[in-house]
mmCIF file as Biopython writes it, N, C-alpha, C and O atoms, coordinates in Angstrom:
data_model
#
loop_
_atom_site.group_PDB
_atom_site.id
_atom_site.type_symbol
_atom_site.label_atom_id
_atom_site.label_alt_id
_atom_site.label_comp_id
_atom_site.label_asym_id
_atom_site.label_entity_id
_atom_site.label_seq_id
_atom_site.pdbx_PDB_ins_code
_atom_site.Cartn_x
_atom_site.Cartn_y
_atom_site.Cartn_z
_atom_site.occupancy
_atom_site.B_iso_or_equiv
_atom_site.auth_seq_id
_atom_site.auth_asym_id
_atom_site.pdbx_PDB_model_num
ATOM 1   N N  . UNK A ? 1  ? -13.558 -14.155 -56.408 1.0 0.0 1  A 1 
ATOM 2   C CA . UNK A ? 1  ? -12.535 -15.681 -56.753 1.0 0.0 1  A 1 
ATOM 3   C C  . UNK A ? 1  ? -12.482 -15.487 -58.321 1.0 0.0 1  A 1 
ATOM 4   O O  . UNK A ? 1  ? -13.400 -15.835 -59.063 1.0 0.0 1  A 1 
ATOM 5   N N  . UNK A ? 2  ? -11.292 -14.886 -58.752 1.0 0.0 2  A 1 
ATOM 6   C CA . UNK A ? 2  ? -11.286 -14.754 -60.067 1.0 0.0 2  A 1 
ATOM 7   C C  . UNK A ? 2  ? -10.403 -16.209 -60.402 1.0 0.0 2  A 1 
ATOM 8   O O  . UNK A ? 2  ? -9.801  -16.864 -59.552 1.0 0.0 2  A 1 
ATOM 9   N N  . UNK A ? 3  ? -10.506 -16.568 -62.058 1.0 0.0 3  A 1 
ATOM 10  C CA . UNK A ? 3  ? -9.314  -17.723 -62.427 1.0 0.0 3  A 1 
ATOM 11  C C  . UNK A ? 3  ? -7.930  -17.378 -62.948 1.0 0.0 3  A 1 
ATOM 12  O O  . UNK A ? 3  ? -7.532  -16.624 -63.835 1.0 0.0 3  A 1 
ATOM 13  N N  . UNK A ? 4  ? -7.353  -18.173 -62.108 1.0 0.0 4  A 1 
ATOM 14  C CA . UNK A ? 4  ? -6.223  -17.751 -62.108 1.0 0.0 4  A 1 
ATOM 15  C C  . UNK A ? 4  ? -5.119  -18.722 -62.967 1.0 0.0 4  A 1 
ATOM 16  O O  . UNK A ? 4  ? -3.910  -18.571 -63.146 1.0 0.0 4  A 1 
ATOM 17  N N  . UNK A ? 5  ? -5.905  -19.613 -63.347 1.0 0.0 5  A 1 
ATOM 18  C CA . UNK A ? 5  ? -5.395  -20.823 -64.065 1.0 0.0 5  A 1 
ATOM 19  C C  . UNK A ? 5  ? -6.123  -20.713 -66.007 1.0 0.0 5  A 1 
ATOM 20  O O  . UNK A ? 5  ? -6.955  -20.021 -66.593 1.0 0.0 5  A 1 
ATOM 21  N N  . UNK A ? 6  ? -5.092  -21.961 -66.398 1.0 0.0 6  A 1 
ATOM 22  C CA . UNK A ? 6  ? -5.430  -22.190 -68.197 1.0 0.0 6  A 1 
ATOM 23  C C  . UNK A ? 6  ? -5.886  -23.071 -68.660 1.0 0.0 6  A 1 
ATOM 24  O O  . UNK A ? 6  ? -6.921  -23.073 -67.994 1.0 0.0 6  A 1 
ATOM 25  N N  . UNK A ? 7  ? -6.003  -24.056 -69.431 1.0 0.0 7  A 1 
ATOM 26  C CA . UNK A ? 7  ? -6.307  -24.932 -69.822 1.0 0.0 7  A 1 
ATOM 27  C C  . UNK A ? 7  ? -5.189  -25.777 -69.583 1.0 0.0 7  A 1 
ATOM 28  O O  . UNK A ? 7  ? -5.308  -26.876 -69.042 1.0 0.0 7  A 1 
ATOM 29  N N  . UNK A ? 8  ? -4.239  -25.361 -69.920 1.0 0.0 8  A 1 
ATOM 30  C CA . UNK A ? 8  ? -2.789  -26.333 -69.916 1.0 0.0 8  A 1 
ATOM 31  C C  . UNK A ? 8  ? -2.301  -26.869 -68.403 1.0 0.0 8  A 1 
ATOM 32  O O  . UNK A ? 8  ? -1.971  -27.974 -67.971 1.0 0.0 8  A 1 
ATOM 33  N N  . UNK A ? 9  ? -2.422  -25.511 -67.807 1.0 0.0 9  A 1 
ATOM 34  C CA . UNK A ? 9  ? -1.989  -25.970 -66.183 1.0 0.0 9  A 1 
ATOM 35  C C  . UNK A ? 9  ? -3.032  -26.628 -65.362 1.0 0.0 9  A 1 
ATOM 36  O O  . UNK A ? 9  ? -2.706  -26.807 -64.188 1.0 0.0 9  A 1 
ATOM 37  N N  . UNK A ? 10 ? -4.328  -27.068 -65.747 1.0 0.0 10 A 1 
ATOM 38  C CA . UNK A ? 10 ? -5.380  -27.295 -65.317 1.0 0.0 10 A 1 
ATOM 39  C C  . UNK A ? 10 ? -5.035  -28.756 -65.561 1.0 0.0 10 A 1 
ATOM 40  O O  . UNK A ? 10 ? -4.769  -29.354 -64.518 1.0 0.0 10 A 1 
ATOM 41  N N  . UNK A ? 11 ? -4.957  -29.642 -66.909 1.0 0.0 11 A 1 
ATOM 42  C CA . UNK A ? 11 ? -4.443  -30.156 -67.806 1.0 0.0 11 A 1 
ATOM 43  C C  . UNK A ? 11 ? -3.255  -31.138 -66.943 1.0 0.0 11 A 1 
ATOM 44  O O  . UNK A ? 11 ? -3.514  -32.140 -66.277 1.0 0.0 11 A 1 
ATOM 45  N N  . UNK A ? 12 ? -1.993  -30.571 -67.158 1.0 0.0 12 A 1 
ATOM 46  C CA . UNK A ? 12 ? -1.277  -30.463 -66.472 1.0 0.0 12 A 1 
ATOM 47  C C  . UNK A ? 12 ? -1.465  -31.475 -64.212 1.0 0.0 12 A 1 
ATOM 48  O O  . UNK A ? 12 ? -1.080  -32.542 -63.734 1.0 0.0 12 A 1 
ATOM 49  N N  . UNK A ? 13 ? -2.090  -30.493 -63.770 1.0 0.0 13 A 1 
ATOM 50  C CA . UNK A ? 13 ? -2.211  -30.962 -62.167 1.0 0.0 13 A 1 
ATOM 51  C C  . UNK A ? 13 ? -3.350  -32.115 -62.280 1.0 0.0 13 A 1 
ATOM 52  O O  . UNK A ? 13 ? -3.248  -33.053 -61.489 1.0 0.0 13 A 1 
ATOM 53  N N  . UNK A ? 14 ? -4.487  -32.114 -63.256 1.0 0.0 14 A 1 
ATOM 54  C CA . UNK A ? 14 ? -5.525  -33.267 -62.973 1.0 0.0 14 A 1 
ATOM 55  C C  . UNK A ? 14 ? -4.498  -34.473 -63.547 1.0 0.0 14 A 1 
ATOM 56  O O  . UNK A ? 14 ? -4.281  -35.035 -62.473 1.0 0.0 14 A 1 
ATOM 57  N N  . UNK A ? 15 ? -3.781  -35.182 -64.466 1.0 0.0 15 A 1 
ATOM 58  C CA . UNK A ? 15 ? -2.603  -35.316 -64.648 1.0 0.0 15 A 1 
ATOM 59  C C  . UNK A ? 15 ? -1.524  -36.014 -63.811 1.0 0.0 15 A 1 
ATOM 60  O O  . UNK A ? 15 ? -1.333  -37.221 -63.960 1.0 0.0 15 A 1 
ATOM 61  N N  . UNK A ? 16 ? -0.864  -35.344 -63.000 1.0 0.0 16 A 1 
ATOM 62  C CA . UNK A ? 16 ? -0.202  -35.643 -62.420 1.0 0.0 16 A 1 
ATOM 63  C C  . UNK A ? 16 ? -1.277  -36.341 -60.654 1.0 0.0 16 A 1 
ATOM 64  O O  . UNK A ? 16 ? -0.983  -37.200 -59.823 1.0 0.0 16 A 1 
ATOM 65  N N  . UNK A ? 17 ? -2.245  -35.606 -60.770 1.0 0.0 17 A 1 
ATOM 66  C CA . UNK A ? 17 ? -2.874  -35.918 -59.463 1.0 0.0 17 A 1 
ATOM 67  C C  . UNK A ? 17 ? -3.363  -37.347 -60.317 1.0 0.0 17 A 1 
ATOM 68  O O  . UNK A ? 17 ? -3.205  -38.253 -59.499 1.0 0.0 17 A 1 
ATOM 69  N N  . UNK A ? 18 ? -3.721  -37.748 -61.195 1.0 0.0 18 A 1 
ATOM 70  C CA . UNK A ? 18 ? -3.826  -38.892 -61.132 1.0 0.0 18 A 1 
ATOM 71  C C  . UNK A ? 18 ? -3.226  -40.314 -61.530 1.0 0.0 18 A 1 
ATOM 72  O O  . UNK A ? 18 ? -3.601  -41.486 -61.537 1.0 0.0 18 A 1 
ATOM 73  N N  . UNK A ? 19 ? -2.066  -39.556 -61.864 1.0 0.0 19 A 1 
ATOM 74  C CA . UNK A ? 19 ? -0.594  -40.751 -61.219 1.0 0.0 19 A 1 
ATOM 75  C C  . UNK A ? 19 ? -0.231  -40.750 -60.163 1.0 0.0 19 A 1 
ATOM 76  O O  . UNK A ? 19 ? 0.363   -41.787 -59.865 1.0 0.0 19 A 1 
ATOM 77  N N  . UNK A ? 20 ? -0.320  -39.931 -59.295 1.0 0.0 20 A 1 
ATOM 78  C CA . UNK A ? 20 ? -0.457  -39.975 -58.102 1.0 0.0 20 A 1 
ATOM 79  C C  . UNK A ? 20 ? -1.360  -40.985 -57.288 1.0 0.0 20 A 1 
ATOM 80  O O  . UNK A ? 20 ? -0.926  -41.472 -56.245 1.0 0.0 20 A 1 
ATOM 81  N N  . UNK A ? 21 ? -2.515  -41.272 -57.728 1.0 0.0 21 A 1 
ATOM 82  C CA . UNK A ? 21 ? -3.605  -41.727 -56.989 1.0 0.0 21 A 1 
ATOM 83  C C  . UNK A ? 21 ? -3.544  -43.099 -57.494 1.0 0.0 21 A 1 
ATOM 84  O O  . UNK A ? 21 ? -3.948  -44.059 -56.838 1.0 0.0 21 A 1 
ATOM 85  N N  . UNK A ? 22 ? -2.804  -43.223 -59.201 1.0 0.0 22 A 1 
ATOM 86  C CA . UNK A ? 22 ? -2.634  -45.093 -59.424 1.0 0.0 22 A 1 
ATOM 87  C C  . UNK A ? 22 ? -1.740  -45.695 -58.892 1.0 0.0 22 A 1 
ATOM 88  O O  . UNK A ? 22 ? -1.837  -46.870 -58.539 1.0 0.0 22 A 1 
ATOM 89  N N  . UNK A ? 23 ? -0.616  -44.906 -58.736 1.0 0.0 23 A 1 
ATOM 90  C CA . UNK A ? 23 ? 0.520   -45.079 -57.743 1.0 0.0 23 A 1 
ATOM 91  C C  . UNK A ? 23 ? 0.077   -45.538 -56.031 1.0 0.0 23 A 1 
ATOM 92  O O  . UNK A ? 23 ? 0.555   -46.259 -55.155 1.0 0.0 23 A 1 
ATOM 93  N N  . UNK A ? 24 ? -0.596  -45.032 -56.123 1.0 0.0 24 A 1 
ATOM 94  C CA . UNK A ? 24 ? -0.781  -44.763 -54.292 1.0 0.0 24 A 1 
ATOM 95  C C  . UNK A ? 24 ? -1.791  -46.199 -53.870 1.0 0.0 24 A 1 
ATOM 96  O O  . UNK A ? 24 ? -1.777  -46.966 -52.908 1.0 0.0 24 A 1 
ATOM 97  N N  . UNK A ? 25 ? -2.719  -46.093 -55.236 1.0 0.0 25 A 1 
ATOM 98  C CA . UNK A ? 25 ? -3.818  -47.116 -54.729 1.0 0.0 25 A 1 
ATOM 99  C C  . UNK A ? 25 ? -3.178  -48.668 -55.253 1.0 0.0 25 A 1 
ATOM 100 O O  . UNK A ? 25 ? -3.817  -49.601 -54.768 1.0 0.0 25 A 1 
ATOM 101 N N  . UNK A ? 26 ? -2.262  -49.003 -55.974 1.0 0.0 26 A 1 
ATOM 102 C CA . UNK A ? 26 ? -1.654  -49.736 -56.505 1.0 0.0 26 A 1 
ATOM 103 C C  . UNK A ? 26 ? -1.076  -50.312 -55.713 1.0 0.0 26 A 1 
ATOM 104 O O  . UNK A ? 26 ? -0.857  -51.508 -55.902 1.0 0.0 26 A 1 
ATOM 105 N N  . UNK A ? 27 ? -0.427  -49.392 -54.041 1.0 0.0 27 A 1 
ATOM 106 C CA . UNK A ? 27 ? 0.346   -50.031 -53.557 1.0 0.0 27 A 1 
ATOM 107 C C  . UNK A ? 27 ? 1.876   -49.760 -53.617 1.0 0.0 27 A 1 
ATOM 108 O O  . UNK A ? 27 ? 2.785   -50.218 -52.924 1.0 0.0 27 A 1 
ATOM 109 N N  . UNK A ? 28 ? 1.890   -48.662 -54.904 1.0 0.0 28 A 1 
ATOM 110 C CA . UNK A ? 28 ? 3.717   -48.787 -55.225 1.0 0.0 28 A 1 
ATOM 111 C C  . UNK A ? 28 ? 4.200   -47.165 -54.173 1.0 0.0 28 A 1 
ATOM 112 O O  . UNK A ? 28 ? 5.266   -47.052 -53.569 1.0 0.0 28 A 1 
ATOM 113 N N  . UNK A ? 29 ? 3.215   -46.220 -54.213 1.0 0.0 29 A 1 
ATOM 114 C CA . UNK A ? 29 ? 3.857   -44.950 -53.065 1.0 0.0 29 A 1 
ATOM 115 C C  . UNK A ? 29 ? 2.779   -45.711 -51.394 1.0 0.0 29 A 1 
ATOM 116 O O  . UNK A ? 29 ? 1.666   -46.231 -51.323 1.0 0.0 29 A 1 
ATOM 117 N N  . UNK A ? 30 ? 3.522   -45.491 -50.657 1.0 0.0 30 A 1 
ATOM 118 C CA . UNK A ? 30 ? 2.702   -46.361 -49.268 1.0 0.0 30 A 1 
ATOM 119 C C  . UNK A ? 30 ? 3.398   -44.919 -48.178 1.0 0.0 30 A 1 
ATOM 120 O O  . UNK A ? 30 ? 4.051   -43.982 -48.637 1.0 0.0 30 A 1 
ATOM 121 N N  . UNK A ? 31 ? 3.053   -45.095 -46.793 1.0 0.0 31 A 1 
ATOM 122 C CA . UNK A ? 31 ? 3.725   -45.093 -45.917 1.0 0.0 31 A 1 
ATOM 123 C C  . UNK A ? 31 ? 3.050   -43.192 -45.936 1.0 0.0 31 A 1 
ATOM 124 O O  . UNK A ? 31 ? 2.058   -42.851 -46.581 1.0 0.0 31 A 1 
ATOM 125 N N  . UNK A ? 32 ? 3.835   -42.313 -45.136 1.0 0.0 32 A 1 
ATOM 126 C CA . UNK A ? 32 ? 3.574   -41.439 -44.760 1.0 0.0 32 A 1 
ATOM 127 C C  . UNK A ? 32 ? 3.858   -40.319 -46.100 1.0 0.0 32 A 1 
ATOM 128 O O  . UNK A ? 32 ? 3.252   -39.257 -46.237 1.0 0.0 32 A 1 
ATOM 129 N N  . UNK A ? 33 ? 5.120   -40.941 -47.194 1.0 0.0 33 A 1 
ATOM 130 C CA . UNK A ? 33 ? 4.935   -40.653 -48.141 1.0 0.0 33 A 1 
ATOM 131 C C  . UNK A ? 33 ? 4.156   -40.742 -49.204 1.0 0.0 33 A 1 
ATOM 132 O O  . UNK A ? 33 ? 4.449   -40.192 -50.266 1.0 0.0 33 A 1 
ATOM 133 N N  . UNK A ? 34 ? 3.160   -41.394 -49.043 1.0 0.0 34 A 1 
ATOM 134 C CA . UNK A ? 34 ? 2.259   -42.010 -49.934 1.0 0.0 34 A 1 
ATOM 135 C C  . UNK A ? 34 ? 0.763   -40.993 -49.398 1.0 0.0 34 A 1 
ATOM 136 O O  . UNK A ? 34 ? -0.170  -40.681 -50.137 1.0 0.0 34 A 1 
ATOM 137 N N  . UNK A ? 35 ? 0.892   -40.690 -48.143 1.0 0.0 35 A 1 
ATOM 138 C CA . UNK A ? 35 ? -0.750  -40.523 -47.499 1.0 0.0 35 A 1 
ATOM 139 C C  . UNK A ? 35 ? -0.034  -38.760 -48.149 1.0 0.0 35 A 1 
ATOM 140 O O  . UNK A ? 35 ? -0.826  -38.215 -48.917 1.0 0.0 35 A 1 
ATOM 141 N N  . UNK A ? 36 ? 0.988   -38.133 -47.950 1.0 0.0 36 A 1 
ATOM 142 C CA . UNK A ? 36 ? 1.139   -36.701 -48.036 1.0 0.0 36 A 1 
ATOM 143 C C  . UNK A ? 36 ? 1.524   -36.926 -49.557 1.0 0.0 36 A 1 
ATOM 144 O O  . UNK A ? 36 ? 0.688   -36.412 -50.300 1.0 0.0 36 A 1 
ATOM 145 N N  . UNK A ? 37 ? 2.350   -37.426 -50.082 1.0 0.0 37 A 1 
ATOM 146 C CA . UNK A ? 37 ? 1.386   -37.180 -51.885 1.0 0.0 37 A 1 
ATOM 147 C C  . UNK A ? 37 ? 0.024   -37.315 -52.308 1.0 0.0 37 A 1 
ATOM 148 O O  . UNK A ? 37 ? -0.376  -36.773 -53.339 1.0 0.0 37 A 1 
ATOM 149 N N  . UNK A ? 38 ? -0.676  -37.977 -51.602 1.0 0.0 38 A 1 
ATOM 150 C CA . UNK A ? 38 ? -1.863  -38.871 -51.838 1.0 0.0 38 A 1 
ATOM 151 C C  . UNK A ? 38 ? -2.783  -37.270 -51.246 1.0 0.0 38 A 1 
ATOM 152 O O  . UNK A ? 38 ? -3.814  -36.934 -51.829 1.0 0.0 38 A 1 
ATOM 153 N N  . UNK A ? 39 ? -2.243  -36.466 -50.103 1.0 0.0 39 A 1 
ATOM 154 C CA . UNK A ? 39 ? -2.964  -35.181 -50.467 1.0 0.0 39 A 1 
ATOM 155 C C  . UNK A ? 39 ? -2.514  -33.979 -50.767 1.0 0.0 39 A 1 
ATOM 156 O O  . UNK A ? 39 ? -3.336  -33.069 -50.658 1.0 0.0 39 A 1 
ATOM 157 N N  . UNK A ? 40 ? -1.407  -33.700 -51.127 1.0 0.0 40 A 1 
ATOM 158 C CA . UNK A ? 40 ? -1.264  -33.295 -52.942 1.0 0.0 40 A 1 
ATOM 159 C C  . UNK A ? 40 ? -1.684  -32.866 -54.264 1.0 0.0 40 A 1 
ATOM 160 O O  . UNK A ? 40 ? -1.604  -31.872 -54.986 1.0 0.0 40 A 1 
ATOM 161 N N  . UNK A ? 41 ? -2.353  -34.498 -54.276 1.0 0.0 41 A 1 
ATOM 162 C CA . UNK A ? 41 ? -2.935  -34.968 -55.347 1.0 0.0 41 A 1 
ATOM 163 C C  . UNK A ? 41 ? -4.506  -34.366 -54.727 1.0 0.0 41 A 1 
ATOM 164 O O  . UNK A ? 41 ? -4.902  -33.556 -55.565 1.0 0.0 41 A 1 
ATOM 165 N N  . UNK A ? 42 ? -5.183  -34.438 -53.961 1.0 0.0 42 A 1 
ATOM 166 C CA . UNK A ? 42 ? -6.255  -34.363 -54.228 1.0 0.0 42 A 1 
ATOM 167 C C  . UNK A ? 42 ? -6.536  -32.433 -54.085 1.0 0.0 42 A 1 
ATOM 168 O O  . UNK A ? 42 ? -7.547  -31.786 -54.361 1.0 0.0 42 A 1 
ATOM 169 N N  . UNK A ? 43 ? -5.151  -31.953 -53.537 1.0 0.0 43 A 1 
ATOM 170 C CA . UNK A ? 43 ? -5.135  -30.503 -53.620 1.0 0.0 43 A 1 
ATOM 171 C C  . UNK A ? 43 ? -5.110  -29.917 -54.911 1.0 0.0 43 A 1 
ATOM 172 O O  . UNK A ? 43 ? -5.916  -29.085 -55.328 1.0 0.0 43 A 1 
ATOM 173 N N  . UNK A ? 44 ? -3.757  -30.585 -55.767 1.0 0.0 44 A 1 
ATOM 174 C CA . UNK A ? 44 ? -4.194  -30.346 -57.382 1.0 0.0 44 A 1 
ATOM 175 C C  . UNK A ? 44 ? -5.362  -30.495 -58.103 1.0 0.0 44 A 1 
ATOM 176 O O  . UNK A ? 44 ? -5.586  -29.881 -59.147 1.0 0.0 44 A 1 
ATOM 177 N N  . UNK A ? 45 ? -6.166  -31.341 -57.553 1.0 0.0 45 A 1 
ATOM 178 C CA . UNK A ? 45 ? -7.540  -31.530 -58.382 1.0 0.0 45 A 1 
ATOM 179 C C  . UNK A ? 45 ? -8.635  -30.643 -58.091 1.0 0.0 45 A 1 
ATOM 180 O O  . UNK A ? 45 ? -9.445  -30.353 -58.971 1.0 0.0 45 A 1 
ATOM 181 N N  . UNK A ? 46 ? -8.730  -30.132 -56.771 1.0 0.0 46 A 1 
ATOM 182 C CA . UNK A ? 46 ? -9.314  -29.713 -56.033 1.0 0.0 46 A 1 
ATOM 183 C C  . UNK A ? 46 ? -9.297  -28.224 -57.106 1.0 0.0 46 A 1 
ATOM 184 O O  . UNK A ? 46 ? -10.208 -27.968 -57.894 1.0 0.0 46 A 1 
ATOM 185 N N  . UNK A ? 47 ? -8.354  -27.574 -56.959 1.0 0.0 47 A 1 
ATOM 186 C CA . UNK A ? 47 ? -8.022  -26.584 -58.007 1.0 0.0 47 A 1 
ATOM 187 C C  . UNK A ? 47 ? -8.062  -26.580 -58.995 1.0 0.0 47 A 1 
ATOM 188 O O  . UNK A ? 47 ? -8.107  -25.490 -59.566 1.0 0.0 47 A 1 
ATOM 189 N N  . UNK A ? 48 ? -8.067  -27.941 -59.840 1.0 0.0 48 A 1 
ATOM 190 C CA . UNK A ? 48 ? -8.085  -27.909 -61.266 1.0 0.0 48 A 1 
ATOM 191 C C  . UNK A ? 48 ? -9.675  -27.320 -62.217 1.0 0.0 48 A 1 
ATOM 192 O O  . UNK A ? 48 ? -10.062 -26.792 -63.259 1.0 0.0 48 A 1 
ATOM 193 N N  . UNK A ? 49 ? -10.117 -27.900 -60.912 1.0 0.0 49 A 1 
ATOM 194 C CA . UNK A ? 49 ? -11.440 -27.907 -61.086 1.0 0.0 49 A 1 
ATOM 195 C C  . UNK A ? 49 ? -12.324 -26.398 -60.763 1.0 0.0 49 A 1 
ATOM 196 O O  . UNK A ? 49 ? -13.258 -26.064 -61.492 1.0 0.0 49 A 1 
ATOM 197 N N  . UNK A ? 50 ? -11.994 -25.778 -59.879 1.0 0.0 50 A 1 
ATOM 198 C CA . UNK A ? 50 ? -12.524 -24.372 -59.755 1.0 0.0 50 A 1 
ATOM 199 C C  . UNK A ? 50 ? -11.330 -23.712 -60.452 1.0 0.0 50 A 1 
ATOM 200 O O  . UNK A ? 50 ? -11.345 -22.583 -59.962 1.0 0.0 50 A 1 
ATOM 201 N N  . UNK A ? 51 ? -10.363 -23.758 -61.263 1.0 0.0 51 A 1 
ATOM 202 C CA . UNK A ? 51 ? -9.676  -22.774 -61.369 1.0 0.0 51 A 1 
ATOM 203 C C  . UNK A ? 51 ? -9.134  -21.275 -60.583 1.0 0.0 51 A 1 
ATOM 204 O O  . UNK A ? 51 ? -9.407  -20.083 -60.723 1.0 0.0 51 A 1 
ATOM 205 N N  . UNK A ? 52 ? -8.330  -21.981 -59.799 1.0 0.0 52 A 1 
ATOM 206 C CA . UNK A ? 52 ? -8.222  -21.155 -59.008 1.0 0.0 52 A 1 
ATOM 207 C C  . UNK A ? 52 ? -6.972  -21.761 -57.948 1.0 0.0 52 A 1 
ATOM 208 O O  . UNK A ? 52 ? -7.278  -22.513 -57.022 1.0 0.0 52 A 1 
ATOM 209 N N  . UNK A ? 53 ? -5.735  -21.402 -58.162 1.0 0.0 53 A 1 
ATOM 210 C CA . UNK A ? 53 ? -4.333  -21.277 -56.553 1.0 0.0 53 A 1 
ATOM 211 C C  . UNK A ? 53 ? -4.316  -20.424 -56.004 1.0 0.0 53 A 1 
ATOM 212 O O  . UNK A ? 53 ? -4.324  -19.261 -56.407 1.0 0.0 53 A 1 
ATOM 213 N N  . UNK A ? 54 ? -4.290  -20.785 -55.056 1.0 0.0 54 A 1 
ATOM 214 C CA . UNK A ? 54 ? -4.446  -20.031 -54.553 1.0 0.0 54 A 1 
ATOM 215 C C  . UNK A ? 54 ? -3.321  -18.716 -53.874 1.0 0.0 54 A 1 
ATOM 216 O O  . UNK A ? 54 ? -3.373  -17.571 -53.425 1.0 0.0 54 A 1 
ATOM 217 N N  . UNK A ? 55 ? -2.089  -20.091 -54.251 1.0 0.0 55 A 1 
ATOM 218 C CA . UNK A ? 55 ? -0.450  -20.060 -53.994 1.0 0.0 55 A 1 
ATOM 219 C C  . UNK A ? 55 ? -0.260  -18.655 -55.263 1.0 0.0 55 A 1 
ATOM 220 O O  . UNK A ? 55 ? 0.680   -17.952 -54.893 1.0 0.0 55 A 1 
ATOM 221 N N  . UNK A ? 56 ? -0.865  -18.134 -56.537 1.0 0.0 56 A 1 
ATOM 222 C CA . UNK A ? 56 ? -0.877  -18.215 -57.160 1.0 0.0 56 A 1 
ATOM 223 C C  . UNK A ? 56 ? -0.250  -16.253 -56.738 1.0 0.0 56 A 1 
ATOM 224 O O  . UNK A ? 56 ? 0.831   -15.668 -56.802 1.0 0.0 56 A 1 
ATOM 225 N N  . UNK A ? 57 ? -1.432  -15.938 -56.398 1.0 0.0 57 A 1 
ATOM 226 C CA . UNK A ? 57 ? -1.852  -14.427 -56.207 1.0 0.0 57 A 1 
ATOM 227 C C  . UNK A ? 57 ? -0.243  -13.948 -55.357 1.0 0.0 57 A 1 
ATOM 228 O O  . UNK A ? 57 ? 0.418   -13.011 -55.803 1.0 0.0 57 A 1 
ATOM 229 N N  . UNK A ? 58 ? 0.269   -14.848 -53.955 1.0 0.0 58 A 1 
ATOM 230 C CA . UNK A ? 58 ? 1.787   -13.629 -53.945 1.0 0.0 58 A 1 
ATOM 231 C C  . UNK A ? 58 ? 2.574   -13.625 -54.317 1.0 0.0 58 A 1 
ATOM 232 O O  . UNK A ? 58 ? 3.531   -12.974 -53.897 1.0 0.0 58 A 1 
ATOM 233 N N  . UNK A ? 59 ? 2.575   -14.745 -55.834 1.0 0.0 59 A 1 
ATOM 234 C CA . UNK A ? 59 ? 3.804   -14.375 -56.893 1.0 0.0 59 A 1 
ATOM 235 C C  . UNK A ? 59 ? 3.216   -13.894 -57.892 1.0 0.0 59 A 1 
ATOM 236 O O  . UNK A ? 59 ? 3.986   -13.780 -58.846 1.0 0.0 59 A 1 
ATOM 237 N N  . UNK A ? 60 ? 1.906   -13.470 -58.150 1.0 0.0 60 A 1 
ATOM 238 C CA . UNK A ? 60 ? 1.467   -12.914 -59.416 1.0 0.0 60 A 1 
ATOM 239 C C  . UNK A ? 60 ? 1.400   -13.059 -60.464 1.0 0.0 60 A 1 
ATOM 240 O O  . UNK A ? 60 ? 1.694   -12.449 -61.492 1.0 0.0 60 A 1 
ATOM 241 N N  . UNK A ? 61 ? 0.656   -14.610 -59.977 1.0 0.0 61 A 1 
ATOM 242 C CA . UNK A ? 61 ? 0.822   -15.514 -61.755 1.0 0.0 61 A 1 
ATOM 243 C C  . UNK A ? 61 ? -0.341  -16.098 -62.378 1.0 0.0 61 A 1 
ATOM 244 O O  . UNK A ? 61 ? -0.976  -16.894 -61.687 1.0 0.0 61 A 1 
ATOM 245 N N  . UNK A ? 62 ? -0.698  -15.887 -63.413 1.0 0.0 62 A 1 
ATOM 246 C CA . UNK A ? 62 ? -1.637  -15.860 -64.067 1.0 0.0 62 A 1 
ATOM 247 C C  . UNK A ? 62 ? -1.683  -16.769 -65.115 1.0 0.0 62 A 1 
ATOM 248 O O  . UNK A ? 62 ? -1.515  -16.195 -66.191 1.0 0.0 62 A 1 
ATOM 249 N N  . UNK A ? 63 ? -1.839  -17.910 -65.209 1.0 0.0 63 A 1 
ATOM 250 C CA . UNK A ? 63 ? -2.074  -18.450 -66.763 1.0 0.0 63 A 1 
ATOM 251 C C  . UNK A ? 63 ? -3.263  -18.990 -67.708 1.0 0.0 63 A 1 
ATOM 252 O O  . UNK A ? 63 ? -3.380  -19.952 -68.467 1.0 0.0 63 A 1 
ATOM 253 N N  . UNK A ? 64 ? -4.282  -17.673 -67.217 1.0 0.0 64 A 1 
ATOM 254 C CA . UNK A ? 64 ? -5.380  -18.239 -67.012 1.0 0.0 64 A 1 
ATOM 255 C C  . UNK A ? 64 ? -5.401  -17.086 -68.816 1.0 0.0 64 A 1 
ATOM 256 O O  . UNK A ? 64 ? -5.144  -15.883 -68.844 1.0 0.0 64 A 1 
ATOM 257 N N  . UNK A ? 65 ? -5.764  -17.924 -70.019 1.0 0.0 65 A 1 
ATOM 258 C CA . UNK A ? 65 ? -6.038  -16.663 -70.778 1.0 0.0 65 A 1 
ATOM 259 C C  . UNK A ? 65 ? -6.739  -15.668 -71.312 1.0 0.0 65 A 1 
ATOM 260 O O  . UNK A ? 65 ? -6.494  -14.789 -72.138 1.0 0.0 65 A 1 
ATOM 261 N N  . UNK A ? 66 ? -8.059  -16.116 -70.399 1.0 0.0 66 A 1 
ATOM 262 C CA . UNK A ? 66 ? -9.128  -15.218 -70.923 1.0 0.0 66 A 1 
ATOM 263 C C  . UNK A ? 66 ? -9.126  -13.955 -69.787 1.0 0.0 66 A 1 
ATOM 264 O O  . UNK A ? 66 ? -8.523  -14.367 -68.796 1.0 0.0 66 A 1 
ATOM 265 N N  . UNK A ? 67 ? -9.517  -12.781 -69.620 1.0 0.0 67 A 1 
ATOM 266 C CA . UNK A ? 67 ? -9.146  -11.702 -68.727 1.0 0.0 67 A 1 
ATOM 267 C C  . UNK A ? 67 ? -10.875 -11.360 -68.333 1.0 0.0 67 A 1 
ATOM 268 O O  . UNK A ? 67 ? -11.716 -10.969 -69.143 1.0 0.0 67 A 1 
ATOM 269 N N  . UNK A ? 68 ? -10.988 -11.502 -67.576 1.0 0.0 68 A 1 
ATOM 270 C CA . UNK A ? 68 ? -12.593 -11.391 -66.765 1.0 0.0 68 A 1 
ATOM 271 C C  . UNK A ? 68 ? -12.687 -9.439  -66.655 1.0 0.0 68 A 1 
ATOM 272 O O  . UNK A ? 68 ? -11.982 -8.461  -66.906 1.0 0.0 68 A 1 
ATOM 273 N N  . UNK A ? 69 ? -13.821 -9.713  -66.202 1.0 0.0 69 A 1 
ATOM 274 C CA . UNK A ? 69 ? -14.075 -8.048  -66.619 1.0 0.0 69 A 1 
ATOM 275 C C  . UNK A ? 69 ? -14.718 -8.100  -64.974 1.0 0.0 69 A 1 
ATOM 276 O O  . UNK A ? 69 ? -15.180 -7.081  -64.459 1.0 0.0 69 A 1 
#
């Protein structure tokens, strides 16, 4: 599994995940929409930590600046 996410991409995903998490636990986001967005935030955080997004493969996207050998 090659890394395909750069630093800026990871930072943006973590920021969005944190914002969604805060809004959910403060009670601003609730119901079905809150649960769906919380699930999306978890996926954003996980893909950010492993530096790999499976949806980038079919579209040929690679935001990582370092090329692996």
